[in-house]
N, C-alpha and C positions, 0 to 999 in steps of 0.2 A: 350589756343585755344578759338575762339569764340564759337558761338552757335552750339551745336550739335542737330541733329534730328534724333530721333530713326527710323530705317527702318526695324529692325527685333529683335525679342527677347524682352527683357525688362521686365517691372513688370509682375508678374503672374496674371492670369485673375480670379482666385479665389482660395479657399483652396485646392481644388482637382487638380489645375494646378501648385502648388509649387513643382516642381520637384527638385529645388535647395535647398529648406528648409530655405530660408531667405526672400522670398518675393520679391527679386529682381534678376533676372536671367541673364546669359550672353546676351549681347546686341551689335548689330552692329548699329553704328551711321553714317549718312551722315554728312560731314563737309563742311564749307564754302571754304575749300582749294580745288580746281579742282583736280579731280582724286585720292583724299584720303578718306579713311573711318577710323573711330575710333572703336575699338572693346574692350568691357569690358568682362573679363572672369575670369577664376579660375588661380591663380598664379602657375607658373611651375619654379621650380629651375632649371635654365640653364644659363650659362654664356651669357651675352650679353654686348654690348657697353654701355657706360653711356647714360642715357636717353631713353633706350629701354627696354622693357619687353617682355617675352613670356607668353602667356596665353592659356588656353585650353577653347574651345568652342564647343558646340555640333554641328555636321555636319549639322543637320536640320536648325540651326539658320544661316549658311552660305547660305544654299540653298534658305531659306526665303528671305534673303538679296539680293541674285542674282535675284529672282523673283521680288522683290520690284524695283530693278534697271532696270528691263526689260532684263537681261542677259540671261534668261531661258524661 
């Protein structure tokens, strides 16, 4: 995938903001592909087709992404 642009979540803003414990939290990215977003999250064990994954991300990150896209 070409360039991803962070629109929600991402690196923690400081020591007191590191809710995920590793300095790089779940993130939603805009992609160059029209109508597609990329999501970084916590792995979930769930059967998926080859090339797909299921990840968990906090609901607030999705809301932040929706606001960034002008959907809310």
